[in-house]
C-alpha positions in Angstrom: 6.2 12.1 -16.1 4.0 13.7 -18.1 0.8 15.8 -16.4 -1.3 13.4 -18.6 0.4 10.5 -17.1 0.2 11.8 -13.8 -3.7 12.4 -14.2 -4.3 8.7 -15.4 -2.5 7.5 -12.1 -4.1 9.9 -9.8 -7.6 8.7 -11.8 -6.6 5.0 -11.1 -5.7 5.4 -7.4 -8.9 7.1 -7.0 -10.9 4.2 -8.5 -8.8 2.0 -6.3 -9.7 3.9 -3.3 -13.2 4.2 -3.9 -13.2 0.7 -4.3 -11.8 0.0 -1.0 -14.6 2.5 0.8 -17.0 0.4 -1.1 -15.4 -2.9 0.3 -15.2 -1.5 3.9 -18.5 0.2 3.7 -20.2 -3.4 2.8 -18.4 -5.0 5.4 -19.9 -3.1 8.3 -23.2 -5.4 7.0 -21.4 -8.9 5.9 -18.8 -11.0 6.6 -14.9 -10.6 6.0 -14.7 -10.5 2.1 -11.4 -11.0 0.4 -11.1 -8.0 -2.5 -8.6 -8.6 -5.6 -6.9 -5.7 -6.5 -4.3 -5.5 -9.6 -1.0 -4.5 -8.8 1.8 -2.8 -10.7 4.9 -3.1 -9.5 7.9 -1.1 -10.9 11.4 -1.9 -10.7 13.4 1.2 -10.8 17.1 1.5 -10.3 18.5 4.6 -8.9 
């Protein structure tokens, strides 16, 4: 994995965490919500 790919993956994770934190902060004031996160599942063979 190149450094560019690592940075891109890290940015995706940061964005997902920021969305999750915002959802948690909003849930303190609202009823429970369902958040749809896209998830990439990679099949790797060892």
